[in-house]
N, C-alpha and C positions, 0 to 999 in steps of 0.2 A: 211518373216514375221516373229516378234520376238514372241516370250511367253513360258511363266512354264509353258503353259496352255492346257487342250484341246479346239479344237472346239467344238461351243458350240449352241449353232443352232439360234443366232440370233444376229451374232459378232463376228465372228470370231477369235477364243482365239490365237493369235499366238502371244505373247508376254514375255520377258524374264523376265522382273521381273515384270512379272504382264498382264495377264487378267484383264477387268476389265468393269464389267459392272456395278451393282449394290454395290456404296459405300455412304462413309459415307455425310450427308450431310442430307438432308431433307425436309421438307417444311416447311413453316411456316404454321398455324391454319391460316387466313386471308382472309377476302372474300369480294366480290364487293359492297357497300352498297346495299342495298335493292335486295341482288338474294339469294335466299335460297342458299343454303352449299351444295356444291356435291364433293365428291372425287375426279371424273375425270372431273371438268371442273372450280371450286374453285379455290382450293386450289392458292396460291402467294408464290414464292423463292423469297426472298427479293433482290433486282436489287444490293443496296449500301453497299460498308462491305469492309473488306481488300484485297481480292479477288474476285476477278467474277464468280458470277454462272454460270455454267457445265464442271465444271473443275469435285469438289469436290461432284455435286449433283447427286442423283440418277438417273441412267438412264432414260430417259419420249422413253415411244414408238413414237413417231413422232420426224424427225428429218430432215432439213435441208442446207448442208452448200452453199457458197454461198463466192467466190472471187471478188475483186474487183483492179481493175487497177483505179489510179489516174492518172487524162488524164495529158498531158509535162504539161501545164504550173501553176502546183499548186505545191504550195511550204510549208513550215514548218506552214504556216499562212490560208494557205487554208484548209489544213491538219485538222489543230486543225479546224476549220469550221465546218468541216465536224461530225471530230468526238463530237464536241458539241452538235451538231444537231443529230448524234446516237444516244447519249449519255439521251439526253433530253426524245428523243423518245421513248428509252427501258426502262427508266426507270416506265414510263405512261403504256407503253404496257404490261406491265410483272405484273404492278397491276389488266390492265382490264381497263384501265380511256384513254379513248379522246385523241388526241393529241392537245397543245393549238394551240390556234386562230394560230400564226408567223406558228409554223410548219406547221399546217395543211394548211395554206394557197402555203407555202413552196413546197407541196407535193400534191398541186392539189387536198385536201380531204376538205369532211364538217368536222369542227372542232368535229361536235356535234356526229357527230359515231362512236361509238365505234365500237373496227376493231376483229372482230374473237368472240366468244360466252367464254367473262367469259376472267379472263388471264392462267385459266388451265395449272399452271405449266411450263408459256413460261420461257425460260432463254434466254437472247440474250448477248455471250459470242464475243468480237474481240480482236484480232490480227495482228500481223502486219509484210509483209515476207521486206525482205534485201528492195524492188524498197520502200518501206515506209521511210524508213532509209535516200535511196540516196535524194528521193524531201525535206525532212527536209533537210538536209545540215550536216547529224547525220553519224558517225563511225554508222556501225552498231555492236552487241554484238560478242565476239569469235567463242559464241557456235549457230550463226546463218548460220557461215559460210555453203556450199554448200555442200548437201549429196553425195558423193559416188555412181557415179551407183553399182549396184549389177549386179552377173551371173543373167541372166536369165529375169531381167528388160524388158521389152515392155511400155517402158515411153510414152503418150500421151502431148505432152507439152502444148496443147489446154485447157488438164483436170485436170490441177496440176497450182504450184505458186500461183501468185495477191500479190500483194500487202497492200492488207487485207482481213484478212479471217474474216468472218459471222458464227457463228455456231449458231442456231434458235433450238430448244427441244421443244415438249412440248405434254401433254397428248392427245392435240386435230389438229389434223394437215390441221384442218380449221386457225387456230390461228396462226402458224408456217409464212405458205403462206400468210394470208394477211398481215404478222411482215415481212417479207420479201419484200412485195412492200411499205413498209410504207421507208423501208430506202432506196432501191433502187431506188424511188424518190426521197428523200432527197440530196442522191450522186449527181443528174444532173447537171452538167458543173462540178463537181467536180473530180468522179469517175465513172467507165459502168462496167459493170458485164462482167466479164470474162466467169468463169463458175457455173452453180450448182448441186447439187447430190441432190437428196432426199434416206434418210436412214427411216429404220424401226426394231421396236424391240418386242418381244413378250410381253402381260401385265407385267407378270416377270419377266422379261431380260436375260431368265435364255438357249436359244440356240440359236444357228448361224445355217443358212443355210446347213451345216453342219451332224447340229443332235448330237451336244456335248453339255453341257451344261458349259455357262457360268460363269465365275467371282470369281473365288475360289485359284487364287496367286494374285491377284493386294495387292501392297504393305500394311501395315498399321503397322504407321497408313497413311492415305491416304495424309495427310500435305505434308510429308516427298519430292514430289515434287514440292513443292510450291520453288521461288526465296529469297531467305534471306536478310533483308535488311543490305547486305554488300556488298565491292565492290566485283566484277566489277559488279553487276546485284541489284544493290544499285534500279536505275531509272524504275525499273524492279521489286519493289518488291510484293510478293505474285503474283504475276503472275509465270507463264511457259511456257518452249518451247513445240510445237504439232508439231507432226512427221504426216502428211496427209497420208495416203496411201490408193488407190482404190484397190482392189486388187481380180477380180475376181475367180471363183472356178469353178472347169472344174467336175461343178455337173455330167453329161451324162456322163462319167468314173466313178466319186464318188462312184452315186448311184449302181453302177451294182458290186461294189465290195462282197467278203464275209462277215460280219459282223468283224472277230476275225483280217480280213486284214486292214478295216479300223480303228479296235481298236489298231492296233501294229505299225501304223502309227501314234499315237497319243499317247499310251502310255496311257489312260487312256480308263472306259469305258464307252460306250454308257450312259446304261439305268444310273447308278447316279455320272457322272463321277470322280468315286475310278480309286486312281491308277491302273495302272495292278496288284500290290504288294501289295495294297491294301484296306479296309474293307469298304471306305467311303473317299467321296469326300474331304475330308481335311485332309487323314493322307496323313503324309509325302512319299513320292515316294520311296522307296528303291533301290535305282539303281545300286545296287551292287550285288542283289539277282538273282540266274540262276535256272534254267528251271532242269526238271531230264537227260537232256542231254549237262549242262555246256554252254548252251548259255545263254544271259541274260532275265529274266522279260517281261526287257523293251530295247528294240531296242534300239540297237547302236544310232542306226539314228530319231530314237522314235523323236520325237515334243518337245515336257516337257523336256526330258535329252540336247538335244542340245538346246533350250530354257533358262531353269532352271537359274535364278540368280548363284545359287549357282556353277553354271560351266562358266556363264562370268565373273568373277569379283565383282557382288552384283549390277552387274546392273539393275535400281528401276526406273518401268517405271510401270504408270497407266494406263491402255487400259478401252477405251471407245467409245468404235465402234458401227456402229447400219450397221445388212443389207441393200444390196441392189438387186433389178430384175426391170430392164430395158426391160425385157423380149425376144424376140430370135432376133440372132444374120443374120448376111447374110447367110453365115450357117445352120441356125436353132437352132442351141444351146443356153442355154442358157445364160441370160448377167445378168451373180447376182451374189453376194459376198458381201464383207465384205465394207464400206466403215471406215479402223481403224484408228483410232488416237488414240497414247500413248501421253501423257502428263509425262515431265519430268524437271530435272534441268539442263541435258546439253548431249545434243542426240548426241555427239561423245562421248561419254563417258557410254550412255543409246542404244538407236536405233542399232547406227551403229554396233558398236563388235557384238552386239546380230544377228544385222542382216546379218551381214558378213557368223555369223557362219550357221547360219541359211540355207541361201542359199550356204554356197558348199557341203552339205552336208543332209540340213531335205528332211525329204522322204514323208513331204506333200508338198513338193514342186513340185515336179512330177503334183498334181490335183488343182497349184491354177499360176495364173501370176497377176503380179503387175503392173496394166498399169497407173498408174498416182500416183502421191510424190507433196508434198509440205512441207514448214518447217518453223514455224512460231515461233514470240515472242508474246506470252499476257502479257501484261500488270497487273499491279494488278488492282482490283476493284475504286471504291472513293465515297467521301463523295458525299453528298447531297448537291450541287451545282457545284459541277467539275468534268470531263467531264473524262473519260475513255484518259489514254494516256497522260496526264498534270504535269506530275512529269518529261515524258521523255521532250516532247516537249517542256519545261516552263521553264525543271530544268538548 
């Protein structure tokens, strides 16, 4: 799991060029008419624009990730129909508005009933797996070719991949659950849900379940992970490629380790996220520093040394994940960890080489297990009246 960064408490920090939680983007101050303004319930994140919300947006505390598989008979026209439905519904839901009558009827819902307690900074982000390109009769982009297997992977195919991925995030867990219910109903006859995962973050998005501060090393500016309007990605311009990994943390073991050992594994201090050679969180790590005995202060296999962009050809990723806790496993150990999301222009020049390096020698790999994986292409955003993926399907 890539990381230049320490593991934080709510979003495991393992990513090469970027750990990343709180990134540029922010909320518009709009509110639903007739509602009192509340910083926790009412803010609206604009749905329409050159790129989809949910990539550069600040990380909300509640998330649902769900993958869908298209029905066997669904072709390009059927895929476009589904995306039109989802786009219209998402635009309304992110404003805290009820669906129009036609969409409500298709979903079997009452059009007069708003779903959830206001917009609550809801974002709906849609990305495409390779199966969608096949169904639409399109050649997938080269960057969407399969990610190779890594040493130590224990991947469950039933909890990875999928023809479409939907990321829903908000300041209210009811809102994300209601939104997914709408999208799932609108997909009836066209796609079926393959899997879903629920994530959370602390209110300040600063720590993951291993106790480390998150969000220090994401790329600045963050929009450098968005695809340009040039070949070969012109029809995905404004979008990005997403790597998703479900990473279980071996917390029963990790939490018994001495504090000094945990800090050596990461290469950063628990208290403030500073590198072991630095005074503060954003102080650059000094990888050449040695201690009194001549050993590196930041160990040769420390997570931040192996994951940093400087040692990985400048690999640039925007980390924006959530923690998860699904209760005990059959052996009584915690089924908890990180829903790791990394946005980038090309996973095969960013995530893959970083993860290969980490898998070969990262000290942190002893305390984590990669259990599911997915690779998706998110299209750019859309203007009112258009739908997500229109340039790809109709271009």
